[in-house]
KETORDREN-693449 format. One record per residue (C-alpha): x, y, z; residue in one letter. Coordinates in steps of 0.1 Angstrom, whole numbers, plus 5000, padded with zeros to 4 digits. Each point is the difference from the previous one (the first is absolute). Layout:
KETORDREN-693449
XYZA;...
//
This chain:
KETORDREN-693449
524551415867R;496550104987V;501150014962G;501549685004R;496949835015S;497850174974R;502349834972Y;499849695017A;496449995003R;499850064962R;502649744993G;498049765020G;496650074981R;502049974969A;501349655011A;496549895010R;498650094965R;502849794982R;499249725025Q;496450004993A;500750024964T;502349695001A;497349825020E;497550074974M;502449894971D;500749705019A;496349925004Q;499350054965H;503149814986D;499849715026G;503550065011A;501450105033P;500550385011A;503749965002G;500149954963D;499350354991A;503450064985P;499549724975Q;496650104992R;501250374994R;502549854975R;497449804980R;497850284999R;503050234987D;500949754975A;496549964988A;499750374997A;503250024979S;498949734979A;499050094961P;496350004996A;498649694980P;499650054963V;496449954991V;499749864965V;496750064984E;498549704986E;499250024964V;497649754984G;500349814967L;497150214985V;501750345007K;503549874989L;498649914967L;498050324997A;503050215007R;502249814978T;497650034972Y;499750385004A;503850035003T;500349834967L;497550194983L;501650345011N;503249864988H;498349914966F;498550334996A;503350165006F;501949794975S;497450074973C;500450375008G;503749944996C;499649834966L;498050334988L;502650215012L;502649824982V;498350004969Q;499450375003A;503850045005I;500949804968Q;497650204982A;501450335012G;503449914990R;498949884967A;498350334992W;502450225021G;497650125029H;501450115031G;500950394992S;497650225017T;501150274976D;497949854974D;496750154997P;498349684983S;501149805034A;497950265021V;497249984976V;500149614998G;499949995038F;497150235004L;498049804975E;500949675017A;499250115034F;496650124985R;499649644987L;500649855030M;497950225021V;497149994975G;500049635005N;499950015036F;497250245001V;498049834973A;498449755023P;498650275023F;499150284974S;500249964962K;499350364995A;503050115021L;501949734983A;499150154964L;501550325010V;503349885015I;500649764972F;502450134974P;498350134968S;502149854974E;501349634995V;503549945018L;502849934980N;502149715002M;502850165020K;497650105030V;498349654999L;503349825004A;501950225024F;497850215021W;496749795006V;502349695010P;502150215023M;496950155019M;497949665002L;503549825011G;500450265026S;496649985012F;499949615002V;503550025017C;498450225027S;497349765008I;502549735003G;502150185024V;497250155021L;498349665002G;503249855011T;500750285028M;496449945011S;500349665009L;503450045019K;499450315021F;496150035000R;499950365000R;497650234989A;502850204983L;500249704974F;496749855003V;497850294987L;502150104969P;500149634990Y;496149965005V;499350324982T;502449924970L;499049634999S;496050124999A;500750224971A;502049734980H;497249745008L;497350254989V;502150094968W;500649634995Q;496349905005C;499050264974D;502749884976L;498749635002G;496550164991K;501450204970L;501849674988L;497049795001R;498050264979H;502950044975V;500349624997A;496550004983N;500650294977A;502049814974E;497149924976D;498450294980L;497449794984S;497150205013D;501550324993L;498250064967M;496749985016A;500850305021L;499450384988S;502950224993E;499550175031R;499949695021S;503149894983R;502050285010V;499349945036S;500349625000D;502549835018M;500849744973H;501150284976V;502050205028A;502049685007F;500649954960F;500350344987E;502250155028A;502749715001P;500149984961Y;500650394997A;502850005024H;501449674985F;500050154963T;501650335013A;502949815018T;500749784968M;500250314980T;502050205025E;502649725002L;499949924963Q;498949645006C;499549754971E;498849665005G;499649684980E;496949785010V;500349614992V;496549824995G;500849765030D;499250225033V;502049785021S;503250114983K;501450325013P;499750334982V;502950124981S;500350375005M;502850254998E;500250355012C;502350284984R;502650145024G;501549885032A;497650155026S;499149825030F;496250044993E;500549804967G;501949715014K;497449975029M;497150034974M;501649754979K;500749755029F;496450065013A;498149914965V;502349704995Q;499549865034E;496750115009F;498049994971C;499549624996R;497449765013P;500949825034R;500949724997P;501050014965W;500749624996D;496349895003R;498050014967P;496650095017P;501450305017A;501750144970V;496749924978K;498050215024A;502650265002F;500050054962S;496050015000K;500350295026R;502650184981V;498149974966E;496850115020A;502050325013C;501150104964R;496449954984T;498150175031Q;502650295000G;499450074962R;496049975007D;500250235027A;502050264979K;503049995026I;502549844975M;500350094963P;498249804973K;503849894989T;501849865030L;503550055006R;502349745016S;500250175032Y;496050005001D;500649615000T;502750045027I;497650205021F;497249754998C;502749735010R;501250215029C;496150075010R;499249665001A;502949925020A;499250285026A;496549885004Y;501549635008D;502550165026T;496950205016I;497849695003R;502949825016A;500750275025A;496350065011C;500149695026P;503350075013W;499250375007V;497149895022S;502349745018L;502750275007V;497350205014W;498649765024C;503649895011L;501150365007Q;496750105020L;500749715020L;503650105007G;498750355010V;497449845025W;502849795017I;502350325003A;497250195017M;499349715023Y;503549985011F;499950395004A;497149975025V;500849655014E;501350165035R;496650195005N;498249684990L;501849795027S;498750245026S;496449924991M;497749735011D;500149694979A;496450044991T;500650384988Q;503349894983R;498249734983R;497450224987Q;502350284985V;502049724980L;496749874988Y;498850344991F;503350064979G;500149654983A;496250064989I;500750334988G;503149874980M;498049724984L;497150264991A;502650224982L;501349694982I;496749894989C;498950354989R;503250074979A;500549634985V;496949824998L;497350274997F;502250254982A;497749984968D;496750055021F;500950315015F;502450174974D;497850044967D;501050344996E;503849975009V;501150164966L;497950325002D;502250274987G;503049804990V;499350004964T;
//
């Protein structure tokens, strides 16, 4: 009897607590206390209902920025794939792919040294000269291993950039920023080199230099080295060409044998070594004067023989066409550099967007202003004031 009364007292206290809870709920909901089961069912239904999906509002500017960065990464990946396809085709033509071939290993090492030296040159030209190959690379290495490595590098940038925008993880953002920074620095240095090379065509002031100065002169280096390599290639491939007086007409050239190098040399000379456009008389006339100046200045500088051969004139045509291509490429290199820098900046912004959203509005605005001003300063430094800051860009190159 004592035990039953104890349990009865406990049950009474529990009943009173439930009644008090029901009364408090009734006061909160504005419903009578007798509706407790119905309120309990509503609470259970609300608890079992799925949580509402919070959709992040994306502004138009963010959407455009993300789309631009995505398209830029896809474009980089496409360019890398084109280089890889070209390397694979060249490898099939030359029979690359056998790891037992000693020349393949040597070519890989030479191309690797060339690529690493190019990326190290903007930071330390002395170290780059140590890394660079001691001899001029042959056509097989330049046509297979160099596009293979450069294509793999550019494809890696495109893939890492896409993964950085999608996942926003440091595992993808840090390698992407590192590779992009190395590529941007190399591209900036390449643009400076192209601007200097574009002004090295004329050799009219060469005769005023002493013999010692002529050895280290940039104009001689960009004339003599390509000429020696061109004549050696023509002799090795046993190519002979017939030059007509009209420079707008393609050169008629034949190479003995059925080697892929000979076919490639013939195609390059016939299609590339012509004025652009070749149907405009002023452009053709100016191109012809530059070819004749190349022949005359080459003889005066004792780089070419006194009695010119047919492939000496072919070299001057190809040299004039190469300088036209370099001058046309200089503005595009700067434009691509600016577009790629903007894409890297956008990827870095989306990687830290969650941390920026937790900041105060004033702090977030200051961080964004600082990043935008830094990017504009880099663009002005690399594009607008490049000639002012880079007077000694070619120290040690020649």
